[in-house]
Structure formats: structure tokens, C-alpha cells
N, C-alpha and C positions, 0 to 999 in steps of 0.2 A: 638501613631502615628495616625494622622487623615487621613482618606481616602476620596476621592471625593464621593459624594452621589451615583453616578452610578457605583462605583467600586464593582466588585464581587470578593471575595477572591479566589474562585475556578478558575475563569478565569485568574486572575493575576498570580496565582501559575502555572497554566497550561502553560501560555505563557512563563514564565520564564524557565520552565523545558522542554517543548516540542516544542514551537514555534506556528506558525499559524496552524489553523485547517481547512481542506478542506474536504467536504463530496461529494461523488459521489453517486447519487441515484441508486437504484437497476437496474440492466440491465442484459439482457441475455448474455450468455457466447460466446466467439469466438469459431468457429467450426473448430477443428483440425488445428489451426493456432494461431498467436498472434494478439492482438488488443490493441491499446492504452487505458489506463484507466485514465491517467493524463498527462497533458502537462507541460513541464518545459520551461520557457521563459527567455530570455535575458542572463542568465548565470547560474552559479552553485548554487544549493540549497543543504542543508543538511537535508535529510529525517530522522526524529528522531523516527518515529513510523508509521506503517501501519497496519490496521486491516480490514479484509474482513468479512462481516457478511453474512452468507448464508441465503438468503431470500426465495428461492425455492429449494427444495431438488435437489441435484446434481445427475444426472444420471451417465451413464458410461463415465465420462469425461476423464478418463485415468489419465495421469500425469499433474500436474499443477505447474507453477513456475512464477516468476516475472523477468522482464528483463529491463535494462536501454537501450534505443534505441536513442543515441545522434544524433543530426543533423549532426555533424562532429565528426568522430571517430568511434571506434569499438563498436559493441553491447556487452554489459556486462550482464552476468547472475548474478542475485542478490541472488539466492538461488538454492539449488539442488531441483529436482522435488519431489513431494509427490503424491502418489496415492490417488486421492480425490473422487473417485466414491461412497464412502459410507457416505459422509457427509450429515447431516440432516439439516432441517430448524432450524435456530437460533444458529447453530455452528459458531465458529469464526476461522479464519486463520490469520497468520502473518509470519514475518521473524525475524531471530535473527540479521541479518546484516552481517553475515559471509557467503560468497558465497558458501562454501562447505557444509553448514548446509542445510538440507531439509526445505522446507516451513513448518512452525509449523502446526502440524495437529490440526484439530478441537477437542476441549476438552470441556467437560461439565464444566461450570463455568468460561470460558474465557481462554485466552492465556497469556503467559508471554510476556513482552515487548522486545525490542531489547536488546541484551546483549552487543552490541558495543555502541560507542558514536554517532552512526548515520551512514548513507550511503550518500556519496556525489554524486549527480546526475547532469549531464551536460545538457545543453539546448537540448531539444528533447522531447521524450515521455517515460513514465513508462508504460510498456506493461504487460498484462497477457497472458501467453501461456498455451494452452491445447493440449495434444497429440491426443485427440479423440473428436468427436462431440457428444453432447448430450444436455439434458435439464438442467435447473437450472439457478439460477441468484444469483448475489452477489452485495451487497452494500459495498462500500469502504470508509474508513476514513483514511486520511494521515495527519501527522503533519510535518511541515518543517520550517527551518530557512534559509532566504536568505544569501548566502555567498558573491556573487558578488552584487554590487550596482544595484538595480532595478530588480534583479532576483525574480521570483515568480512561483507558480504552478497554474494550472487551470484544471477543469474537461475536459476530452477529449470527 
């Protein structure tokens, strides 16, 4: 099978499996509150994977979780909280996609991907919530597939 000259096998396979990739540069953490990390526009998208890369050691941040905050409708918790105050630079965090599961803790060598087929997010924001204020920063990468015509994600 002949591929176009600018086709990258890895990119094509990633798009088929995970969808569009969106990266949020490293940023300081919200202090004892939630803050948007990504925007969801126009309609529903299916998030197939999200990875947080700890870029600055997390201090006493307390519990950390992700939430869907739709423009219309009820806020949804996407994972149970995890105590994140001991995470070091270059650790990674993520979610399984099951709301009752805690955010995946930072592990040496990476994290497993979502164990579900993805999480459907409504138009609004994807928020990071911390129960305490402290130092640290995280760079986020999310993969998504538009479900509704014209739906997409952007960095908040």
C-alpha cells in the first residue's frame, strides 16, 4: 500500500486509536479550588486519554481530581481524588475513565491508559481540582474525538 510522502505511520496510527492530540503547556496549579485546563466547544467530544506530566515538584496540594464542568447541566466528577502531595518532577498522572476510580498515581515509567472506551465530555470545561494550595506545575496532554459535528477542544 502506497502512502503519501508526508504520512507518518505513528501519527496515522495514533489518530486512528486516540484521535486529535492537544497539549497544554506547563502551568501553576489552582489554589484550593478548581480551574479549567481545557475547553470543550460546540458539542460533545470523546476524551480517549489524558496524561498530566509533573514539571515542578508538587508541594502539599492535598487531593487532586478532574471534573467535567458543562456550560449547561450538572458538574461531573471524572475520577475519585488522589493524595498528590508526594509527586516528583517527571512523574505522570491520568485517569481510567471510571468515575469511582482514583486518579492514577504517579508511577515510575509511566501510567496505564484509560481502561474504558473513553469519557464523553459536554461543551464547557475540563477542570483540575485541588483541595489545598501549594507549589508545583503540570503539563497536560489530552486526546479526543469529536462526537457532535464541529465539536472540538482547546487549551483553557
